C-alpha positions as CSV (number, residue, x, y, z in Angstrom):
1,M,-6.7,4.3,-13.9
2,T,-7.3,0.5,-14.7
3,A,-10.4,-1.5,-15.6
4,A,-9.7,-3.5,-12.5
5,V,-9.5,-0.5,-10.3
6,Q,-13.0,0.8,-11.5
7,T,-14.3,-2.2,-10.9
8,R,-17.4,-1.7,-8.5
9,S,-19.8,-4.1,-6.4
10,T,-23.3,-3.1,-5.2
11,L,-23.3,-1.2,-1.9
12,P,-26.0,-1.4,0.8
13,A,-28.8,0.9,-0.3
14,E,-28.4,3.0,2.8
15,R,-24.7,3.5,2.1
16,S,-24.5,6.8,-0.3
17,I,-21.1,7.5,-2.1
18,L,-20.1,10.9,-2.7
19,R,-18.3,10.8,-5.8
20,E,-16.0,13.9,-6.5
21,R,-13.9,14.6,-9.8
22,G,-11.7,17.6,-9.5
23,Q,-8.3,18.7,-8.6
24,R,-6.5,16.6,-6.3
25,E,-4.0,16.5,-3.8
26,V,-1.8,13.0,-3.9
27,F,1.9,12.2,-4.1
28,C,2.8,9.9,-7.2
29,G,3.1,6.3,-7.6
30,L,7.2,6.6,-7.6
31,T,7.0,7.3,-3.8
32,S,6.1,3.7,-3.0
33,I,9.5,2.8,-4.1
34,V,10.7,3.8,-0.7
35,W,9.2,1.2,1.2
36,L,9.4,-1.3,-1.4
37,H,13.1,-1.4,-2.0
38,R,13.6,-1.8,1.8
39,K,11.3,-4.8,1.5
40,M,12.8,-6.5,-1.5
41,Q,16.5,-7.0,-0.8
42,D,18.0,-7.9,-4.1
43,A,16.2,-5.5,-6.1
44,F,16.8,-2.2,-7.9
45,F,14.5,0.4,-9.1
46,L,15.6,2.7,-11.9
47,V,12.9,5.4,-12.3
48,I,13.1,6.8,-16.1
49,G,12.0,10.5,-15.4
50,S,12.9,14.0,-14.7
51,R,14.9,15.8,-11.7
52,T,11.8,16.4,-10.1
53,C,11.5,12.5,-9.9
54,A,14.9,12.2,-8.2
55,H,14.4,14.9,-5.8
56,L,10.9,13.6,-4.9
57,L,12.7,10.2,-4.2
58,Q,15.4,11.5,-2.1
59,S,13.4,13.7,-0.2
60,A,10.7,11.1,0.7
61,A,13.4,8.6,1.5
62,G,15.9,11.0,3.7
63,V,18.8,9.3,1.7
64,M,22.1,10.9,2.9
65,I,24.5,11.8,0.3
66,F,27.1,9.2,1.2
67,A,24.5,6.3,0.8
68,E,23.8,4.1,-2.0
69,P,20.3,3.2,-2.3
70,R,18.7,0.5,-4.4
71,F,17.0,2.9,-6.8
72,A,18.2,5.7,-8.9
73,T,16.4,8.0,-11.6
74,A,17.9,7.9,-15.0
75,I,17.4,11.6,-15.8
76,I,15.4,12.2,-19.4
77,E,17.4,15.5,-20.6
78,D,16.6,17.7,-23.4
79,R,18.7,15.9,-25.9
80,D,16.8,12.8,-25.3
81,L,13.7,14.7,-25.6
82,A,14.7,16.5,-29.0
83,G,15.4,12.8,-30.6
84,L,19.2,13.6,-30.4
85,A,19.9,10.4,-28.7
86,S,18.3,7.0,-28.5
87,A,16.3,6.6,-25.7
88,D,16.3,2.9,-25.8
89,E,19.8,2.6,-25.9
90,E,20.2,5.2,-23.0
91,V,17.8,2.9,-20.6
92,E,19.4,-0.3,-21.6
93,R,23.2,1.3,-21.0
94,M,22.1,2.6,-17.5
95,A,20.4,-0.7,-17.0
96,A,23.9,-2.3,-17.5
97,E,25.6,0.2,-15.2
98,V,23.6,-0.5,-12.6
99,M,24.4,-4.2,-13.2
100,R,28.0,-3.5,-13.2
101,R,27.9,-1.6,-10.0
102,R,25.5,-4.1,-8.2
103,P,26.1,-7.5,-9.3
104,G,24.1,-8.7,-6.4
105,I,20.8,-7.6,-7.7
106,K,18.1,-10.1,-8.8
107,Q,15.4,-7.9,-9.8
108,L,15.6,-5.1,-11.8
109,F,12.6,-2.8,-12.0
110,L,12.2,0.0,-15.0
111,V,9.8,2.2,-13.4
112,G,8.0,4.7,-15.8
113,S,7.1,8.2,-14.7
114,C,5.3,11.5,-16.0
115,P,8.0,12.3,-18.5
116,S,8.5,9.0,-20.2
117,E,4.8,8.3,-20.1
118,V,4.3,11.7,-22.0
119,I,7.2,11.0,-24.3
120,K,5.5,7.5,-25.2
121,L,8.9,5.6,-24.1
122,D,8.2,2.1,-24.5
123,L,9.6,0.6,-21.3
124,A,7.7,-2.5,-21.3
125,R,9.4,-3.4,-24.7
126,I,13.2,-2.4,-23.4
127,A,12.6,-4.4,-20.1
128,A,11.1,-7.6,-21.9
129,R,14.1,-7.1,-24.4
130,L,16.8,-6.7,-21.4
131,D,15.1,-9.6,-19.3
132,K,16.5,-11.7,-22.2
133,R,20.1,-10.3,-22.2
134,M,20.5,-10.5,-18.6
135,S,22.5,-13.4,-16.7
136,P,20.6,-16.4,-15.7
137,G,18.6,-15.7,-12.1
138,V,18.3,-12.0,-13.0
139,R,14.6,-10.8,-13.8
140,V,13.6,-7.0,-15.4
141,L,10.3,-6.0,-15.3
142,Y,8.6,-2.6,-16.1
143,Y,5.7,-1.1,-14.3
144,S,4.2,2.6,-14.4
145,G,4.7,4.5,-10.9
146,S,3.4,7.9,-13.0
147,G,1.3,10.5,-11.0
148,I,-0.8,10.8,-13.9
149,E,-2.0,7.4,-13.8
150,T,-1.4,6.5,-9.8
151,T,-1.6,7.7,-6.4
152,F,1.1,6.6,-4.2
153,T,0.1,3.4,-3.0
154,Q,-0.8,2.3,-6.4
155,G,2.8,2.2,-7.2
156,E,2.6,-0.7,-4.9
157,D,-0.1,-1.8,-6.9
158,A,1.5,-1.8,-10.0
159,C,4.5,-3.5,-9.0
160,L,3.3,-6.1,-7.3
161,A,1.2,-6.8,-10.4
162,A,4.2,-7.1,-12.2
163,I,5.5,-9.6,-10.1
164,A,2.2,-11.5,-10.1
165,A,1.9,-11.8,-13.6
166,T,5.3,-13.7,-13.6
167,L,4.6,-16.1,-11.0
168,P,5.3,-19.9,-11.9
169,A,1.9,-21.5,-12.3
170,A,1.0,-25.0,-10.9
171,S,-1.5,-27.7,-10.7
172,A,-3.9,-27.3,-7.5
173,D,-2.3,-29.7,-5.4
174,Q,1.4,-28.2,-6.2
175,A,0.5,-24.5,-5.7
176,V,0.9,-22.3,-2.5
177,S,-2.1,-22.9,-0.1
178,L,-1.8,-19.3,1.0
179,L,-0.5,-16.3,-0.5
180,V,-0.5,-13.1,1.5
181,V,-0.1,-9.9,-0.8
182,G,1.1,-6.5,0.3
183,A,4.5,-5.2,1.5
184,L,4.3,-5.7,5.2
185,A,7.3,-4.8,7.7
186,D,9.7,-7.7,8.2
187,V,8.9,-8.2,12.0
188,V,4.9,-8.2,10.8
189,E,5.6,-10.6,8.4
190,D,7.8,-12.7,10.9
191,Q,4.7,-12.5,13.2
192,F,1.8,-13.3,10.9
193,R,4.0,-16.5,9.8
194,R,4.2,-17.8,13.4
195,Y,0.6,-17.7,13.7
196,F,-0.2,-19.6,10.7
197,H,2.5,-22.1,11.6
198,D,0.8,-22.5,15.0
199,M,-2.3,-23.1,13.2
200,A,-0.6,-25.7,11.0
201,V,-0.9,-23.9,7.8
202,R,2.5,-25.0,6.3
203,S,2.0,-24.0,2.7
204,I,2.3,-20.0,2.8
205,A,4.2,-17.5,0.7
206,F,4.4,-13.8,1.0
207,L,4.3,-11.3,-1.8
208,P,6.5,-9.6,-2.5
209,S,9.3,-11.3,-0.7
210,S,12.5,-10.5,0.5
211,R,14.5,-12.5,-2.1
212,G,13.4,-12.3,-5.8
213,G,14.2,-16.0,-6.2
214,D,11.5,-16.6,-3.5
215,L,8.3,-17.2,-6.1
216,P,6.0,-19.2,-5.3
217,A,3.9,-21.1,-7.7
218,I,0.3,-20.6,-7.5
219,G,-2.8,-22.1,-9.2
220,P,-6.6,-23.1,-8.6
221,G,-5.3,-24.2,-5.1
222,T,-4.4,-20.9,-4.1
223,R,-6.0,-18.9,-1.8
224,Y,-4.7,-15.3,-1.0
225,L,-5.1,-12.8,1.4
226,L,-4.9,-9.1,0.9
227,A,-3.0,-7.1,3.5
228,Q,-3.3,-3.5,1.8
229,P,-6.8,-2.4,0.6
230,F,-5.0,-0.8,-2.3
231,L,-3.8,-3.8,-4.5
232,A,-6.9,-3.9,-7.2
233,Q,-4.8,-4.8,-10.1
234,T,-2.5,-7.2,-8.2
235,A,-5.6,-8.8,-7.3
236,A,-7.2,-8.9,-10.8
237,I,-4.1,-10.5,-12.0
238,L,-4.5,-13.2,-9.3
239,D,-7.9,-13.8,-10.1
240,D,-7.1,-14.5,-13.6
241,R,-4.6,-17.0,-12.7
242,G,-7.1,-19.0,-10.8
243,A,-6.3,-18.0,-7.3
244,T,-9.4,-17.1,-5.1
245,R,-9.5,-14.1,-2.7
246,I,-10.3,-14.7,0.9
247,D,-13.1,-12.2,1.8
248,A,-11.8,-10.3,5.4
249,L,-11.2,-6.9,7.0
250,F,-7.7,-5.7,6.8
251,P,-5.4,-6.5,9.8
252,L,-5.5,-3.0,11.4
253,G,-6.1,-3.3,15.4
254,A,-7.1,-6.3,17.3
255,E,-10.2,-6.7,15.7
256,G,-9.0,-6.5,12.0
257,T,-6.4,-8.6,12.7
258,S,-8.5,-11.1,14.1
259,A,-11.1,-11.3,11.5
260,W,-8.4,-11.4,9.2
261,L,-6.6,-14.7,10.5
262,M,-10.1,-16.1,11.4
263,A,-10.9,-15.6,7.5
264,A,-7.8,-17.2,6.5
265,A,-7.9,-20.4,8.8
266,D,-11.7,-20.7,7.8
267,A,-10.8,-20.9,3.8
268,L,-7.9,-23.3,4.6
269,G,-10.2,-25.9,6.9
270,V,-8.3,-24.8,10.3
271,S,-10.9,-25.6,12.9
272,P,-12.1,-22.4,14.6
273,Q,-11.3,-23.8,17.8
274,R,-7.4,-24.4,17.0
275,A,-7.3,-20.8,15.4
276,R,-8.9,-19.4,18.3
277,A,-6.5,-20.8,20.4
278,V,-3.5,-19.6,18.6
279,I,-4.8,-15.7,18.8
280,A,-6.2,-15.5,22.1
281,D,-3.2,-14.3,23.9
282,P,-1.7,-11.8,21.4
283,E,-5.4,-10.6,20.8
284,Q,-6.0,-10.2,24.5
285,R,-2.6,-8.3,24.7
286,A,-3.6,-6.0,21.9
287,R,-7.0,-5.1,23.2
288,A,-5.5,-4.2,26.7
289,V,-2.9,-1.9,24.8
290,L,-5.6,-0.1,22.8
291,E,-7.8,0.3,26.0
292,K,-5.1,2.8,27.1
293,W,-5.4,5.0,24.1
294,R,-8.9,4.5,24.2
295,S,-9.2,6.6,27.3
296,E,-7.5,9.5,25.5
297,L,-8.9,9.3,22.1
298,R,-12.6,8.7,22.8
299,G,-14.9,11.1,21.7
300,K,-12.6,12.9,19.3
301,R,-13.7,13.6,15.6
302,A,-11.6,12.7,12.8
303,F,-11.6,13.7,9.1
304,F,-9.5,11.7,6.2
305,F,-8.6,13.4,3.0
306,P,-8.1,11.1,-0.1
307,D,-4.3,9.7,-0.2
308,S,-3.3,5.9,0.5
309,Q,-6.4,3.9,0.1
310,L,-6.0,2.9,3.7
311,E,-8.7,5.4,4.6
312,I,-11.6,3.1,5.5
313,P,-9.8,0.5,7.3
314,L,-8.5,2.9,9.4
315,A,-11.6,4.6,10.0
316,R,-13.1,1.7,11.1
317,F,-10.5,1.1,13.7
318,L,-10.6,4.4,15.0
319,W,-14.1,4.2,15.5
320,R,-14.7,0.6,16.8
321,E,-11.5,0.2,18.9
322,L,-10.7,3.7,20.1
323,G,-13.8,5.6,20.0
324,V,-13.1,8.2,17.7
325,D,-16.0,9.3,15.3
326,P,-15.2,9.8,11.5
327,I,-16.8,12.8,10.0
328,E,-15.9,12.2,6.5
329,I,-13.9,9.3,4.9
330,G,-12.3,10.4,1.8
331,T,-10.4,7.7,-0.2
332,P,-8.9,8.1,-3.9
333,Y,-10.7,5.0,-5.2
334,L,-13.1,2.7,-3.3
335,H,-13.2,-0.9,-4.6
336,S,-16.4,-2.2,-3.2
337,A,-15.7,-5.8,-3.3
338,H,-12.3,-5.9,-1.4
339,L,-13.6,-3.2,1.4
340,A,-17.3,-4.7,1.8
341,A,-16.7,-6.1,5.2
342,E,-14.6,-2.6,6.3
343,L,-17.6,-0.5,5.1
344,G,-20.3,-2.6,7.0
345,L,-18.4,-1.6,10.3
346,I,-18.7,2.5,9.4
347,P,-21.0,4.2,11.4
348,A,-24.1,4.6,9.0
349,G,-24.1,8.7,9.1
350,T,-20.6,9.0,8.2
351,Q,-20.2,10.6,4.7
352,I,-17.8,8.7,2.5
353,S,-16.5,10.3,-0.5
354,E,-14.3,8.8,-3.6
355,G,-11.9,10.9,-5.8
356,Q,-11.5,14.5,-5.0
357,D,-12.5,18.2,-5.3
358,V,-9.8,19.3,-2.8
359,D,-11.4,23.0,-2.6
360,K,-14.8,21.6,-1.9
361,Q,-13.7,19.2,0.6
362,L,-11.5,21.7,2.2
363,D,-14.6,23.7,2.5
364,R,-16.1,20.9,4.5
365,C,-13.2,20.3,6.7
366,R,-12.9,23.6,7.7
367,H,-16.8,23.7,8.6
368,A,-16.5,20.5,10.6
369,R,-13.4,21.8,12.5
370,P,-12.3,18.0,13.3
371,D,-10.2,17.5,16.3
372,I,-7.7,15.4,13.7
373,T,-7.3,15.8,9.9
374,I,-5.5,12.8,8.1
375,C,-4.2,14.3,4.8
376,G,-1.1,14.1,2.6
377,L,1.8,16.7,3.2
378,G,0.6,19.3,0.5
379,L,-2.2,20.0,3.0
380,A,-0.8,19.8,6.3
381,N,0.7,22.7,6.7
382,P,-1.6,25.0,5.7
383,L,-4.4,23.2,7.6
384,E,-1.9,23.4,10.6
385,A,-1.7,27.0,10.0
386,E,-5.4,27.8,10.1
387,G,-5.4,26.0,13.8
388,L,-6.5,22.4,12.5
389,T,-4.5,19.5,13.6
390,T,-3.3,17.0,11.1
391,K,-1.5,13.8,10.4
392,W,0.2,12.8,7.2
393,S,-1.1,9.9,5.9
394,I,2.3,8.9,4.3
395,E,3.5,7.8,7.5
396,L,1.1,5.0,7.9
397,L,2.7,3.6,4.9
398,F,6.4,4.0,6.6
399,T,5.7,2.8,9.8
400,P,4.9,-0.9,10.5
401,I,1.1,-0.9,11.6
402,H,-0.3,-4.2,10.8
403,G,-1.2,-6.8,13.3
404,Y,-1.8,-7.2,17.2
405,E,2.1,-6.2,18.2
406,Q,1.5,-3.0,16.1
407,A,-2.0,-2.1,17.2
408,G,-0.5,0.1,20.2
409,D,1.6,2.0,18.3
410,L,-0.7,2.5,15.4
411,A,-3.4,4.1,18.0
412,A,-0.4,6.3,19.1
413,L,0.2,7.6,15.9
414,F,-3.2,9.4,15.9
415,Q,-2.7,10.6,19.5
416,R,0.9,12.1,19.0
417,P,-0.3,15.1,16.6
418,L,-3.0,15.8,19.4
419,D,-0.5,15.9,22.1
420,R,1.5,18.0,20.1
421,R,-1.1,20.8,19.8
422,S,-2.0,20.5,23.6
423,R,1.9,21.4,24.1
424,L,1.9,24.1,21.5
425,K,-1.2,25.6,23.2
426,V,0.6,25.3,26.7
């Protein structure tokens, strides 16, 4: 875990955090490749790992045998481990093969894994050497998706941090005014772009962008707005480069989306009247849709296992907009500076836990018998077998859930497991 991830700001005295350090149940950072490669249309992700890494990615992505996705795994063989082959040369050969087969690729990511980390393969140095050798317009970057070092959403953080470190520098008057940080579905990005355009915010960019050549210049005049709560390392790099973070709720649900957009408008000098006029209709539509789901979910009790770092914003959404009571909110890492606004809206008596001791948390969950448990795939089936209703947390990353138009879809993701359970009982 990086120093940036460990940063803590002071929490309110009345908010106690249970910090646990024990066995964890999480996906590794390689999983983020599944949504990143869909977002970045001219990028290729070459994982340097084992057959287990390859199987994980194939399973998570649901890739059929005749498809050719923009990711692959360079398998570390016994001869590599024994030193009978030059790992550097093998990686460079496979990178060259990728570029020969996929000439439209403009960004090549070498992605570290548990095996490559264990054998101390210097992929950063290999990436730097390859970057100098590639044709103009092609970039080679490195980041680690190792499960030893990351949970599955931190893979995105590491990837975006690698990009952020290479963004062009600019003076205050030439830098992009607003940088929205975090992978969003194209339909969601288009909606947000339209709202900002209607607020007369013209100098705006998104990280990551669909095309590798669309790199915004940043500098002291850049304000950045996090779309995801797990981007601590990326935020630290943007801070170091002179950009300023806009403090806001995250854009989940009508309330979160409005607060997120209004915070950006205020930071960029847009009048509150103009900003409110832009968001009034979509906000009203979202609230109307959520009221229908609220009638079905009100009074339910939810328990969050730590997995995605989305847990606290999701719990705020469930509590304030759907009437769902969060019993415990577990999160892998708690960056309280980025989540201060969210934490202020969580019920005072709710247990918040950081890190995990999975056996202890399982005991608390079994004792509480929540109506719905949000957890990783590894825990879902065993808990279902014990009669608990579960929601896969990873689905919340694969599904567009940000913004007004997706608020109803987000609510539905929590209602469907309950509906499934009631049908099974019938």
